[in-house]
C-alpha positions as CSV (number, residue, x, y, z in Angstrom):
1,M,-0.1,-0.2,-0.2
2,K,2.9,2.0,0.1
3,T,2.3,3.7,-3.5
4,E,-1.2,4.2,-2.6
5,M,-0.2,5.9,0.4
6,N,1.9,8.1,-0.8
7,E,-0.4,8.7,-3.9
8,A,-3.1,10.2,-1.6
9,V,-0.7,12.5,1.1
10,K,0.3,14.0,-2.2
11,F,-3.0,14.9,-3.6
12,I,-4.3,15.7,-0.3
13,E,-1.4,17.8,0.9
14,G,-1.9,19.9,-1.8
15,K,-5.6,20.5,-1.1
16,L,-4.5,21.6,2.9
17,N,-4.4,25.0,4.4
18,S,-2.6,23.7,7.2
19,N,-0.6,20.5,8.6
20,P,-3.0,18.6,10.5
21,Q,-2.3,17.7,14.5
22,T,-5.2,15.8,15.1
23,G,-6.6,13.0,13.3
24,L,-10.8,11.4,13.7
25,I,-12.5,8.8,12.2
26,L,-16.0,9.7,12.5
27,G,-18.5,6.4,13.0
28,S,-22.3,5.7,11.7
29,G,-24.4,9.0,12.4
30,L,-21.3,11.0,14.3
31,G,-20.2,12.5,11.3
32,V,-22.6,15.7,12.4
33,L,-19.2,16.7,14.0
34,A,-17.0,17.4,10.6
35,E,-19.5,20.1,10.0
36,E,-18.3,22.0,13.2
37,I,-14.9,22.4,12.0
38,E,-13.7,25.6,10.6
39,D,-12.5,26.8,7.3
40,A,-13.4,23.6,6.4
41,V,-11.4,21.8,3.1
42,I,-13.8,18.9,1.6
43,I,-12.2,16.1,0.0
44,P,-14.3,13.4,-1.5
45,Y,-12.9,10.0,-1.0
46,T,-14.0,9.2,-4.9
47,E,-11.4,12.1,-5.7
48,I,-8.2,10.5,-3.4
49,P,-5.9,8.4,-5.3
50,G,-6.3,4.9,-3.8
51,F,-9.1,5.7,-1.7
52,P,-12.3,3.5,-2.3
53,S,-15.5,4.4,-1.2
54,S,-17.4,4.0,1.7
55,T,-21.0,2.4,0.9
56,V,-23.1,2.8,4.1
57,A,-25.6,4.8,5.5
58,G,-24.6,7.5,7.8
59,H,-21.2,7.8,6.2
60,K,-21.0,10.5,4.1
61,G,-17.3,9.6,2.8
62,Q,-15.3,12.5,2.4
63,L,-12.3,14.0,4.5
64,V,-13.3,17.1,5.9
65,A,-9.8,19.5,7.3
66,G,-9.6,22.8,8.8
67,T,-9.4,24.1,12.7
68,L,-12.1,22.5,15.3
69,E,-11.3,24.2,19.1
70,G,-8.4,26.4,17.6
71,R,-6.4,23.1,16.6
72,A,-5.4,21.5,13.0
73,V,-7.9,18.7,12.9
74,I,-8.7,16.0,9.6
75,A,-11.7,14.2,9.7
76,M,-12.9,11.5,8.2
77,Q,-16.8,11.7,8.1
78,G,-18.0,8.1,7.5
79,R,-14.8,5.2,7.3
80,F,-14.6,2.2,5.2
81,H,-15.7,-1.3,6.7
82,F,-14.4,-5.3,6.1
83,Y,-18.0,-6.2,5.5
84,E,-17.8,-3.8,2.5
85,G,-15.5,-6.5,1.1
86,Y,-12.0,-3.7,1.4
87,D,-8.4,-5.6,2.7
88,L,-8.1,-4.4,6.2
89,K,-4.8,-2.6,4.5
90,L,-7.3,-0.6,2.6
91,V,-9.6,-0.1,5.6
92,T,-6.8,1.4,7.5
93,L,-4.9,3.0,5.0
94,P,-6.7,6.7,5.8
95,V,-4.7,6.5,9.2
96,R,-1.6,5.9,7.9
97,V,-2.1,8.9,5.1
98,M,-3.0,10.8,8.3
99,K,0.3,10.0,10.0
100,A,2.1,11.1,7.0
101,L,0.4,14.3,7.2
102,G,1.5,15.3,10.5
103,V,-1.3,13.8,13.0
104,E,0.0,13.0,16.3
105,D,-3.4,12.4,18.0
106,L,-6.1,10.1,16.7
107,I,-9.5,10.0,18.0
108,V,-11.7,7.3,16.8
109,T,-15.6,7.1,17.2
110,N,-18.2,4.5,16.7
111,A,-21.7,3.3,17.2
112,A,-21.6,0.4,19.1
113,G,-24.2,-2.2,20.6
114,G,-24.4,-2.7,24.4
115,I,-23.2,-6.0,25.7
116,N,-22.7,-4.6,29.5
117,E,-26.1,-4.6,30.6
118,S,-25.8,-1.8,33.0
119,F,-25.3,0.4,29.6
120,E,-28.5,2.2,27.8
121,P,-28.5,3.1,24.4
122,G,-27.4,6.5,23.9
123,N,-24.4,6.1,26.6
124,L,-21.2,7.2,25.8
125,M,-18.0,4.8,26.5
126,L,-14.7,5.5,26.2
127,I,-12.5,2.6,25.0
128,E,-10.3,1.5,27.9
129,D,-9.0,-1.8,25.2
130,H,-10.5,-4.1,23.0
131,I,-11.2,-7.4,21.4
132,N,-9.6,-8.2,17.8
133,N,-13.0,-10.9,16.9
134,F,-11.5,-10.0,13.5
135,G,-9.9,-13.1,12.7
136,T,-7.4,-11.5,11.3
137,S,-5.0,-8.2,11.3
138,P,-4.1,-5.0,8.9
139,L,-0.8,-6.2,9.8
140,I,-0.4,-9.5,8.1
141,G,2.0,-9.5,5.9
142,P,5.9,-7.8,5.0
143,N,6.8,-5.4,7.2
144,S,8.6,-2.2,6.5
145,E,10.3,-0.5,9.9
146,E,9.6,2.7,8.8
147,D,5.8,2.1,9.1
148,G,6.2,0.6,12.9
149,P,7.7,-2.6,14.5
150,R,7.2,-5.9,12.9
151,F,5.7,-6.7,16.4
152,P,3.9,-3.8,18.3
153,D,3.1,-3.4,21.5
154,M,-0.4,-3.2,22.3
155,S,-0.6,-3.1,25.6
156,E,-2.1,0.5,25.7
157,A,-4.0,0.4,22.4
158,Y,-5.7,3.7,24.1
159,C,-3.8,6.0,25.6
160,R,-4.5,6.1,29.3
161,E,-3.6,10.1,29.5
162,R,-6.3,10.8,26.8
163,I,-8.6,8.4,28.5
164,A,-8.0,10.5,31.4
165,L,-8.3,13.9,30.0
166,A,-11.6,12.8,28.6
167,E,-13.0,11.6,32.2
168,E,-12.2,15.4,33.7
169,T,-13.3,17.0,30.3
170,A,-16.4,14.9,30.9
171,K,-17.4,15.5,34.6
172,E,-16.2,19.4,34.2
173,A,-18.8,19.7,30.9
174,G,-21.4,17.3,33.3
175,I,-21.7,14.9,30.7
176,S,-21.9,11.1,31.7
177,V,-19.8,8.6,30.4
178,R,-18.9,5.2,31.0
179,K,-15.6,2.8,30.0
180,G,-15.0,-0.2,28.8
181,V,-14.1,-3.0,26.0
182,Y,-15.0,-2.7,22.7
183,V,-15.6,-6.2,20.6
184,G,-14.3,-6.0,16.7
185,N,-16.8,-8.2,14.8
186,T,-16.5,-8.4,11.0
187,G,-20.4,-8.2,10.4
188,P,-22.7,-7.1,8.5
189,A,-25.0,-9.8,10.5
190,Y,-26.1,-8.3,14.1
191,E,-24.3,-10.7,16.7
192,T,-26.5,-13.8,17.8
193,P,-28.3,-13.6,21.5
194,A,-25.7,-16.6,21.8
195,E,-22.5,-14.6,20.6
196,V,-23.7,-11.8,22.9
197,K,-23.8,-13.5,25.8
198,M,-20.2,-15.3,25.1
199,L,-18.6,-11.8,24.3
200,R,-19.5,-10.9,27.4
201,T,-18.1,-13.6,29.4
202,L,-14.6,-12.6,27.2
203,G,-15.1,-9.6,29.2
204,G,-17.0,-6.9,26.2
205,D,-18.9,-4.2,27.2
206,A,-19.8,-3.1,23.6
207,V,-19.5,-4.8,20.2
208,G,-19.0,-3.0,16.3
209,M,-18.1,-4.0,13.3
210,S,-14.8,-1.1,13.1
211,T,-12.1,0.6,14.9
212,V,-10.0,-2.4,16.2
213,P,-8.0,-2.6,12.3
214,E,-7.5,1.2,12.7
215,V,-6.3,1.2,16.1
216,I,-3.9,-1.6,15.5
217,V,-2.3,0.4,13.0
218,A,-2.6,3.6,14.5
219,R,-0.7,2.0,17.1
220,H,2.0,0.4,15.0
221,C,2.9,3.6,13.4
222,G,3.2,5.9,17.0
223,L,-0.5,7.5,16.9
224,K,-1.9,8.4,20.5
225,V,-5.0,7.0,20.6
226,L,-8.5,7.7,22.2
227,G,-11.7,5.6,21.8
228,I,-15.2,6.5,21.8
229,S,-18.5,4.8,21.1
230,C,-21.9,5.5,21.4
231,I,-24.3,3.1,22.4
232,S,-26.6,2.9,19.9
233,N,-28.6,-0.1,21.1
234,M,-28.3,-3.4,23.2
235,A,-27.1,-5.9,21.7
236,A,-29.1,-9.6,20.6
237,G,-30.8,-11.2,23.9
238,I,-30.7,-8.4,25.8
239,L,-33.9,-6.5,25.2
240,D,-37.1,-8.6,23.2
241,Q,-36.3,-6.9,19.7
242,P,-35.3,-7.3,16.3
243,L,-31.9,-4.9,15.6
244,H,-32.1,-2.3,12.8
245,H,-29.4,0.5,11.3
246,E,-31.8,2.7,11.6
247,E,-32.4,2.4,15.3
248,V,-28.1,3.2,15.1
249,I,-28.8,6.6,13.3
250,E,-31.8,7.4,15.3
251,T,-29.9,7.1,18.8
252,T,-26.8,9.1,17.7
253,E,-29.1,12.1,16.5
254,K,-30.5,12.2,20.3
255,V,-26.9,12.3,22.1
256,K,-25.6,14.3,19.2
257,A,-25.5,17.3,21.4
258,D,-23.3,15.7,24.2
259,F,-21.1,13.9,22.0
260,L,-20.3,17.3,19.7
261,S,-19.8,18.9,23.0
262,L,-17.6,16.2,24.8
263,V,-15.2,15.9,21.6
264,K,-14.8,19.2,20.6
265,K,-13.8,20.2,25.0
266,I,-11.2,17.4,24.6
267,V,-9.9,18.8,21.0
268,A,-9.2,21.9,22.5
269,R,-7.2,20.1,25.8
270,L,-5.0,18.5,23.6
């Protein structure tokens, strides 16, 4: 992916007004944060060399670069997923592009199903750790030491300092947050009740179909990561009701104000 990355970086650099310091990956229904970016430069994924298209509802499919709370940022307004048929190296290509553009901090967000039975739809969960249930890794294959170590340390996949900063920021703003472990599954089918029970036994608090590959690559290339899940619904078997993507979008819309406020205040303090 080296050639694709270099071409993408060169193309994006030609569009930017400044080098971004913070990267944002905005999940299902959470892309509204990109609309808060000032002096925005908008670059559709379809124009960027090597980038695939985002095909999921709630994902606009564009990069938005500019200033957020006085800090230079670049945001993915919609991400790519393994279940769309893309190789994980392609799914995570934007993370390497962000690193090459100068990003040091990555805030990754997602909509997730609640496994922890004390959670409720609309809760915001700071990700303390994750479980890779994809059955593969974006790092499989040849490794370049320029990109990162052959065997990257994942003992602190999510930066403890950034989690503490987010907790303090939320407390000062009067925003309630939870903490927990995110499980990354391939999708696109939602989990069965038996699978949810298994994931809870394994220590999962929330489950989704993204984030884990991006965080693995972010840590491989030395980015500091903060992860935030919006608990958009309770996972299968907890409530006696079917699951559907429309509920995900509806819930993220309801928590939009808290989500926007929290992330903006965090960015301001980085």
